[in-house]
Backbone as a printed PyTorch tensor [residue, N CA C, xyz], in Angstrom:
tensor([[[  3.3950, -59.8330,  10.5630],
         [  3.6700, -59.4920,   9.1270],
         [  5.1220, -59.2900,   8.5920]],

        [[  5.7870, -59.8660,   7.5100],
         [  6.4920, -59.9480,   7.2190],
         [  7.3130, -58.8550,   6.1550]],

        [[  8.1760, -58.7120,   6.2180],
         [  8.5720, -57.1220,   5.0970],
         [  9.8280, -57.9000,   4.0470]],

        [[  9.5180, -57.7380,   3.3060],
         [ 10.8670, -58.6890,   2.1770],
         [ 11.2770, -56.8970,   1.7720]],

        [[ 12.6350, -57.0630,   1.2410],
         [ 13.0720, -55.8690,   0.5030],
         [ 13.1730, -56.4790,  -0.7120]],

        [[ 13.2220, -55.7440,  -1.5650],
         [ 14.1740, -56.6180,  -3.2800],
         [ 14.6410, -55.2060,  -3.7330]],

        [[ 15.8960, -55.8390,  -4.0150],
         [ 16.7090, -54.7550,  -4.5630],
         [ 17.0490, -54.5250,  -6.2280]],

        [[ 16.8070, -53.1990,  -6.9120],
         [ 16.7690, -53.1460,  -8.1430],
         [ 18.1800, -52.6780,  -8.8570]],

        [[ 19.1190, -52.1630,  -7.5410],
         [ 20.3150, -51.8230,  -7.8990],
         [ 20.9980, -52.3120,  -8.9830]],

        [[ 20.8890, -53.2600,  -9.5970],
         [ 21.2290, -53.7140, -10.5740],
         [ 20.5340, -53.4380, -11.9310]],

        [[ 19.1900, -53.4310, -11.8250],
         [ 18.2860, -52.9490, -12.9160],
         [ 19.0060, -51.3900, -13.1310]],

        [[ 19.0130, -50.6710, -12.1800],
         [ 18.8190, -49.4040, -11.8120],
         [ 20.2920, -48.9410, -12.7290]],

        [[ 21.4900, -49.7570, -12.4900],
         [ 22.8610, -49.4750, -13.0760],
         [ 23.1320, -49.7350, -14.4260]],

        [[ 21.8170, -50.8220, -14.6890],
         [ 22.1560, -51.1630, -16.4660],
         [ 21.5970, -50.2600, -17.2360]],

        [[ 19.9830, -49.6840, -16.5840],
         [ 19.8600, -48.5250, -17.3250],
         [ 20.6400, -47.4790, -17.5970]],

        [[ 21.0770, -46.8960, -16.4100],
         [ 22.3420, -45.4880, -16.2640],
         [ 22.8550, -46.0450, -17.4790]],

        [[ 24.0640, -47.4600, -17.7500],
         [ 25.2010, -47.7930, -18.0830],
         [ 24.8650, -47.4800, -19.8430]],

        [[ 23.3870, -47.9300, -19.9520],
         [ 22.5530, -47.9470, -20.8650],
         [ 22.5790, -46.4230, -22.0990]],

        [[ 22.0000, -45.5680, -20.7530],
         [ 21.9930, -44.5620, -21.1930],
         [ 22.5180, -43.4240, -21.5820]],

        [[ 24.1960, -43.0680, -20.4990],
         [ 24.8450, -42.8130, -20.6990],
         [ 25.4790, -41.5870, -21.4640]],

        [[ 26.1530, -42.6690, -22.2450],
         [ 26.2020, -42.8900, -23.7270],
         [ 25.9880, -41.0200, -24.5230]],

        [[ 24.8090, -41.4810, -24.7400],
         [ 23.7290, -40.9960, -24.9670],
         [ 23.7540, -39.2850, -24.1800]],

        [[ 23.5060, -40.1040, -23.5620],
         [ 23.6390, -38.1610, -22.6970],
         [ 24.8610, -37.3800, -22.3230]],

        [[ 25.6960, -38.1290, -23.0000],
         [ 27.3430, -37.6250, -22.9570],
         [ 27.5850, -37.0320, -24.2110]],

        [[ 26.9270, -37.3550, -24.8410],
         [ 26.5760, -37.1600, -26.5830],
         [ 26.2130, -35.9970, -26.7300]],

        [[ 24.9170, -36.1710, -25.9390],
         [ 23.9780, -34.8640, -26.2370],
         [ 24.6220, -33.5580, -25.5520]],

        [[ 25.0360, -33.8380, -24.5810],
         [ 26.2210, -32.8060, -23.3200],
         [ 26.8520, -32.1810, -24.2630]],

        [[ 27.8010, -33.1340, -24.7610],
         [ 28.6010, -32.2140, -26.0060],
         [ 27.9240, -31.5650, -27.2990]],

        [[ 27.5290, -32.4640, -26.9760],
         [ 26.6150, -31.5040, -28.6930],
         [ 25.7950, -30.1930, -28.0710]],

        [[ 25.6390, -30.2540, -27.2730],
         [ 25.1910, -28.6970, -26.9340],
         [ 26.1770, -27.9510, -26.5670]],

        [[ 27.6500, -28.3240, -26.1700],
         [ 28.7350, -27.3280, -26.4380],
         [ 28.9860, -26.9010, -27.3950]],

        [[ 29.2990, -27.7550, -28.5810],
         [ 29.7150, -27.6750, -29.7620],
         [ 28.6680, -26.5580, -30.4740]],

        [[ 27.4150, -26.9880, -30.1360],
         [ 26.8760, -25.9460, -30.6770],
         [ 26.4450, -24.2810, -30.2990]],

        [[ 26.2260, -24.3070, -28.9950],
         [ 27.2050, -23.0020, -28.1010],
         [ 28.1650, -22.7540, -28.7030]],

        [[ 29.3770, -23.5120, -28.9620],
         [ 30.6170, -22.8490, -29.7890],
         [ 30.5770, -22.0270, -30.9650]],

        [[ 29.8120, -22.5880, -31.8010],
         [ 29.4220, -22.4170, -33.0340],
         [ 28.4350, -20.9460, -33.1560]],

        [[ 27.7640, -21.1460, -31.8340],
         [ 27.0310, -19.3890, -31.9670],
         [ 27.9170, -18.3270, -31.5280]],

        [[ 28.6610, -18.9210, -30.7230],
         [ 30.0800, -17.7200, -29.8380],
         [ 30.6060, -16.9710, -31.0060]],

        [[ 31.3700, -18.4490, -32.1370],
         [ 31.7190, -18.2600, -33.0150],
         [ 31.6150, -17.1490, -34.0560]],

        [[ 29.8070, -16.9320, -34.2480],
         [ 29.3230, -16.3230, -35.3010],
         [ 29.3970, -14.7470, -34.6520]],

        [[ 28.5410, -13.8070, -35.5600],
         [ 28.0730, -12.4560, -35.2770],
         [ 29.4680, -11.8950, -35.3790]],

        [[ 29.0400, -10.0200, -35.5860],
         [ 30.4200,  -9.0610, -35.8170],
         [ 31.0380,  -9.0040, -34.5520]],

        [[ 32.2320,  -8.3770, -34.7600],
         [ 32.8810,  -7.8300, -33.8890],
         [ 33.4400,  -7.0460, -33.4310]],

        [[ 34.1640,  -5.9780, -32.9220],
         [ 34.3200,  -4.4590, -32.6000],
         [ 35.5150,  -3.8530, -32.6460]],

        [[ 36.8450,  -5.1320, -33.1940],
         [ 38.1630,  -4.7840, -33.4030],
         [ 38.4090,  -4.0060, -34.2660]],

        [[ 39.8780,  -3.9210, -34.7050],
         [ 40.2010,  -3.0590, -35.9670],
         [ 39.5480,  -4.1550, -37.2390]],

        [[ 39.4100,  -3.2520, -37.8410],
         [ 39.5920,  -3.4380, -39.4750],
         [ 40.2720,  -3.4220, -40.2840]],

        [[ 40.4000,  -4.3490, -41.1040],
         [ 41.2810,  -4.8670, -42.0430],
         [ 41.5250,  -4.7690, -43.3420]],

        [[ 42.2590,  -4.9570, -44.1690],
         [ 41.7500,  -5.8690, -46.0080],
         [ 42.4890,  -6.7270, -45.7650]],

        [[ 41.3860,  -7.4570, -46.3770],
         [ 41.5590,  -9.0900, -46.4430],
         [ 42.9700,  -9.2440, -47.5130]],

        [[ 43.9110,  -9.9310, -47.3840],
         [ 44.9690,  -9.7860, -48.7530],
         [ 45.0160,  -9.7850, -49.5790]],

        [[ 45.0960,  -9.7370, -50.5630],
         [ 44.7550,  -9.8040, -52.0410],
         [ 43.4400,  -9.6820, -52.6430]],

        [[ 42.4050,  -8.7930, -51.9490],
         [ 41.9130,  -8.4980, -51.5680],
         [ 40.9880,  -6.5370, -52.0640]],

        [[ 39.9280,  -6.8300, -52.2980],
         [ 39.5440,  -5.2300, -51.5820],
         [ 38.6050,  -5.1420, -50.7390]],

        [[ 38.1560,  -6.5670, -49.8820],
         [ 37.3970,  -6.6610, -48.8220],
         [ 38.5250,  -6.9280, -47.7910]],

        [[ 36.8340,  -5.7530, -46.6750],
         [ 37.4870,  -6.1130, -45.3410],
         [ 36.7160,  -6.8080, -44.5000]],

        [[ 37.5590,  -6.8500, -43.4110],
         [ 36.9790,  -7.8970, -42.4460],
         [ 37.1010,  -6.7860, -40.8640]],

        [[ 36.5630,  -7.2750, -39.5400],
         [ 36.4580,  -6.7720, -38.3680],
         [ 37.1360,  -7.7250, -37.4890]],

        [[ 38.1360,  -7.5310, -37.1270],
         [ 38.6780,  -8.3120, -36.1760],
         [ 38.1610,  -8.4490, -34.3740]],

        [[ 38.4480,  -8.9700, -34.3670],
         [ 37.7410,  -9.3570, -32.6830],
         [ 38.6250,  -8.2900, -31.6140]],

        [[ 37.8540,  -7.8580, -30.6780],
         [ 38.8040,  -6.5960, -29.4560],
         [ 39.2060,  -8.1590, -28.8210]],

        [[ 39.9160,  -7.2970, -27.6950],
         [ 40.6750,  -8.1470, -26.2290],
         [ 39.1490,  -8.4910, -25.7470]],

        [[ 39.2050,  -9.5220, -25.4740],
         [ 38.3610, -10.4250, -24.5870],
         [ 36.8150, -10.9190, -25.7380]],

        [[ 36.8030, -10.6610, -26.3460],
         [ 35.7900, -10.8800, -27.4730],
         [ 35.9990, -12.3930, -28.1480]],

        [[ 34.9770, -13.0810, -28.6490],
         [ 35.0990, -14.4660, -29.2460],
         [ 36.2700, -14.1950, -30.7130]],

        [[ 36.7910, -14.6680, -30.7020],
         [ 37.9140, -14.4120, -32.4210],
         [ 36.3440, -14.2400, -33.3260]],

        [[ 37.2770, -13.3360, -34.5980],
         [ 36.1520, -12.6530, -35.5880],
         [ 36.7810, -13.8060, -36.4590]],

        [[ 35.5390, -14.6220, -37.0660],
         [ 35.4860, -15.1900, -37.9570],
         [ 36.3640, -14.5830, -39.6150]],

        [[ 37.5090, -15.0000, -40.1570],
         [ 37.6830, -14.6400, -41.4180],
         [ 37.9100, -15.3350, -42.4650]],

        [[ 38.0000, -17.1210, -42.3560],
         [ 38.4350, -17.8790, -42.9450],
         [ 37.0230, -19.4180, -42.7490]],

        [[ 36.8290, -19.1370, -41.5610],
         [ 35.7740, -20.0790, -41.0850],
         [ 36.8000, -21.4160, -40.1600]],

        [[ 38.5830, -21.3360, -40.6600],
         [ 38.9530, -23.0260, -40.1510],
         [ 38.1050, -23.3670, -38.6760]],

        [[ 38.6350, -22.1230, -37.7090],
         [ 38.1950, -22.5640, -36.5970],
         [ 37.0980, -23.2030, -36.5420]],

        [[ 35.9030, -22.9940, -36.9280],
         [ 34.2950, -23.2780, -36.4840],
         [ 34.2630, -24.8420, -37.4200]],

        [[ 35.2050, -24.2490, -38.6360],
         [ 35.0070, -25.8570, -38.7300],
         [ 35.9230, -26.8160, -38.5910]],

        [[ 36.6160, -26.8450, -37.6360],
         [ 37.9330, -27.4810, -36.6290],
         [ 37.0390, -28.2230, -35.6970]],

        [[ 36.3550, -27.9630, -34.7320],
         [ 35.5750, -28.3480, -33.6430],
         [ 34.6570, -29.6150, -34.0180]],

        [[ 35.0060, -30.2320, -33.2540],
         [ 34.5970, -32.0910, -33.5400],
         [ 34.1830, -32.6120, -31.9540]],

        [[ 33.3400, -33.1520, -31.6830],
         [ 32.7330, -34.0850, -31.1400],
         [ 33.6320, -35.8230, -30.9010]],

        [[ 34.1090, -35.9870, -30.1130],
         [ 34.7720, -37.2930, -30.5050],
         [ 34.6230, -38.0870, -29.0830]],

        [[ 33.7960, -39.3920, -29.1000],
         [ 33.3380, -39.6360, -28.3830],
         [ 34.1320, -41.2500, -27.6450]],

        [[ 34.4850, -41.6380, -26.1780],
         [ 35.6700, -42.7210, -26.0470],
         [ 34.8080, -43.3660, -25.3030]],

        [[ 33.9560, -44.5190, -25.7640],
         [ 33.3980, -45.7670, -24.8130],
         [ 34.1480, -46.7590, -24.4710]],

        [[ 34.0190, -47.1270, -23.5890],
         [ 35.0130, -48.2700, -23.2100],
         [ 33.8150, -49.0820, -22.0270]],

        [[ 34.3290, -50.0910, -21.6170],
         [ 33.5790, -51.1390, -20.5020],
         [ 33.6010, -49.7840, -19.4120]],

        [[ 32.3180, -49.5430, -18.9660],
         [ 32.5580, -48.8530, -17.1410],
         [ 33.0320, -47.2780, -17.7440]],

        [[ 33.1560, -47.1660, -18.4740],
         [ 33.8030, -45.6390, -18.7800],
         [ 33.3190, -44.7510, -20.0910]],

        [[ 32.5720, -43.7040, -19.8550],
         [ 32.7060, -43.1270, -20.8590],
         [ 33.3100, -41.8160, -20.8030]],

        [[ 33.7930, -41.2630, -22.0920],
         [ 34.1570, -40.1650, -21.9410],
         [ 33.7310, -39.8110, -23.5040]],

        [[ 33.6460, -38.4030, -23.8430],
         [ 33.6630, -37.5510, -24.8190],
         [ 34.5360, -35.9200, -25.1860]],

        [[ 34.7220, -35.2190, -26.3060],
         [ 35.6560, -34.3200, -26.0140],
         [ 35.2180, -33.3010, -27.1140]],

        [[ 34.8580, -32.4410, -26.2870],
         [ 34.6710, -31.0520, -27.8370],
         [ 35.7380, -30.3530, -27.6140]],

        [[ 36.4160, -30.1140, -28.8580],
         [ 37.3940, -29.4950, -29.0060],
         [ 37.9180, -29.4920, -30.7100]],

        [[ 38.8820, -28.5910, -30.6130],
         [ 39.7630, -27.9010, -31.7640],
         [ 41.4280, -28.5910, -31.7770]],

        [[ 41.2530, -29.4380, -33.0080],
         [ 43.0330, -29.6870, -33.3150],
         [ 43.9210, -28.4800, -33.7880]],

        [[ 43.4390, -27.8080, -33.7320],
         [ 44.0320, -26.2120, -34.5720],
         [ 44.5590, -25.8670, -32.7550]],

        [[ 46.3840, -25.5240, -33.2290],
         [ 46.5970, -25.2220, -31.8580],
         [ 46.5730, -23.9070, -31.8420]],

        [[ 46.4180, -22.8340, -32.4780],
         [ 45.9710, -21.5130, -32.6210],
         [ 44.9650, -21.4040, -31.6010]],

        [[ 43.6170, -22.2440, -31.6590],
         [ 42.7010, -22.4980, -30.5070],
         [ 43.1180, -21.8980, -29.3740]],

        [[ 43.9300, -22.5240, -29.1400],
         [ 44.2080, -22.2960, -27.5510],
         [ 44.9410, -21.0470, -27.1190]],

        [[ 45.6580, -20.1920, -28.4890],
         [ 46.3820, -19.0980, -28.0720],
         [ 45.0810, -17.6860, -28.0880]],

        [[ 44.1200, -18.5880, -28.9530],
         [ 42.7920, -17.4370, -28.3350],
         [ 42.4390, -17.5950, -27.2090]],

        [[ 41.9650, -18.4230, -27.2540],
         [ 40.5890, -19.2240, -25.9420],
         [ 42.0500, -18.0970, -24.5870]],

        [[ 43.2230, -18.5640, -24.2820],
         [ 44.1370, -18.1880, -23.1530],
         [ 45.3830, -16.6740, -23.5180]],

        [[ 45.1140, -16.5940, -24.5550],
         [ 46.5320, -14.9680, -25.4040],
         [ 47.4330, -15.6080, -25.2630]],

        [[ 48.2450, -15.0220, -25.3520],
         [ 49.5190, -15.0660, -25.5740],
         [ 50.4320, -13.4040, -25.4190]],

        [[ 51.6250, -13.5370, -24.7540],
         [ 52.4800, -13.1130, -24.3130],
         [ 52.3530, -11.1160, -25.0720]],

        [[ 51.6130, -11.4600, -26.0770],
         [ 52.0160, -10.5220, -27.1300],
         [ 49.9810, -10.1650, -27.6300]],

        [[ 49.3800, -11.2440, -27.1780],
         [ 48.0270, -11.0700, -27.7430],
         [ 47.0670, -11.2600, -26.5710]],

        [[ 45.5260, -10.0960, -26.1820],
         [ 44.8940, -10.8320, -25.2820],
         [ 44.0340, -11.7010, -25.1340]],

        [[ 43.3890, -12.6680, -25.0760],
         [ 42.3480, -13.7900, -25.1720],
         [ 41.5360, -13.1270, -25.4770]],

        [[ 41.0470, -14.0320, -26.4320],
         [ 39.3390, -14.0300, -27.0980],
         [ 38.7690, -15.0130, -27.2530]],

        [[ 38.2030, -15.2320, -25.4420],
         [ 37.1510, -16.5030, -25.0280],
         [ 36.6030, -17.1080, -25.8690]],

        [[ 36.2850, -18.1290, -26.4590],
         [ 35.3350, -18.6610, -26.5610],
         [ 34.6410, -20.0660, -26.5400]],

        [[ 35.6520, -20.6020, -26.3430],
         [ 35.0220, -22.5770, -25.2720],
         [ 34.4870, -22.3340, -24.1430]],

        [[ 34.9760, -20.9060, -23.0430],
         [ 34.8450, -21.2480, -21.9570],
         [ 33.1730, -20.3560, -21.5170]],

        [[ 33.6260, -19.2320, -23.1230],
         [ 31.5220, -18.6880, -22.7720],
         [ 30.9130, -19.3660, -23.3360]],

        [[ 31.1500, -20.7500, -23.9350],
         [ 30.3190, -21.4630, -24.9100],
         [ 30.1270, -22.6870, -23.8460]],

        [[ 30.9490, -23.0310, -22.8410],
         [ 30.1490, -24.2340, -21.6940],
         [ 29.7040, -23.1060, -21.3100]],

        [[ 29.8960, -22.4930, -20.7070],
         [ 29.2540, -21.4630, -19.2200],
         [ 27.5830, -21.3090, -20.2540]],

        [[ 27.4000, -21.1680, -21.4890],
         [ 26.0120, -20.8400, -21.8760],
         [ 25.2500, -22.0860, -22.0640]],

        [[ 26.4370, -23.2130, -22.6660],
         [ 25.6820, -24.5770, -22.4510],
         [ 25.3490, -24.9750, -21.1400]],

        [[ 26.0880, -24.6270, -20.1170],
         [ 26.0420, -25.5380, -18.8860],
         [ 24.4330, -25.7810, -18.4030]],

        [[ 23.6680, -24.8120, -17.8520],
         [ 22.0430, -25.3980, -17.7500],
         [ 21.6880, -26.1980, -18.4820]],

        [[ 21.6540, -26.5190, -19.7690],
         [ 20.5540, -27.3340, -20.2290],
         [ 22.2030, -28.7680, -20.6330]],

        [[ 23.0580, -28.8740, -20.0330],
         [ 23.8020, -29.9770, -19.4650],
         [ 23.3650, -30.7580, -18.2460]],

        [[ 23.3560, -29.4980, -17.5920],
         [ 22.9970, -29.7410, -16.6050],
         [ 21.2680, -30.6670, -16.4760]],

        [[ 20.7420, -29.9540, -17.0740],
         [ 19.2580, -30.2340, -17.6290],
         [ 19.4210, -32.2690, -18.0410]],

        [[ 20.8880, -32.3400, -19.0480],
         [ 20.3400, -33.2640, -19.4040],
         [ 20.7510, -34.3960, -19.2380]],

        [[ 21.6060, -34.5700, -17.5180],
         [ 21.7190, -34.9730, -16.2170],
         [ 20.7520, -35.5420, -15.7710]],

        [[ 19.5510, -34.6170, -15.2590],
         [ 18.8990, -34.3720, -14.3010],
         [ 17.6800, -35.5970, -14.8950]],

        [[ 17.8070, -35.4080, -16.0270],
         [ 17.1300, -36.0740, -16.8850],
         [ 17.0690, -37.3520, -16.3390]],

        [[ 17.7540, -38.1650, -15.5700],
         [ 17.9260, -39.6160, -15.7170],
         [ 17.9250, -40.6210, -16.5060]],

        [[ 17.9040, -41.4900, -16.3910],
         [ 18.2690, -42.7470, -17.4540],
         [ 17.0860, -42.5860, -18.4220]],

        [[ 17.6340, -42.8950, -19.3730],
         [ 16.6690, -42.7430, -20.3700],
         [ 15.9400, -43.8250, -20.7460]]])
């Protein structure tokens, strides 16, 4: 009795390489969508008058995600893919300088974490995306 082994390694690698960009983008969009959810809703900090109006808004308290006043942070959230031969990367982020200050705080302001919370909430769905294997 002869046993013949046939390697399908190249086929598997090809399937992984083909589906990985899609999986990475799906994972990034999970983080982005959750980030938008984290930035939604009411906050429990101080109430301020919006300059030049009669309206008021309630700011975030330390430890809460930032309150939305103008929506600039929400509008700045982007998913940026970078696909090169043999390498797939994508970035979920904001190019607003103050997004980092809100996330980690400053000497004069306690953190208002938002991205870390979004990632942790999206993490089970991200892991499920990659457990699916090649599409």
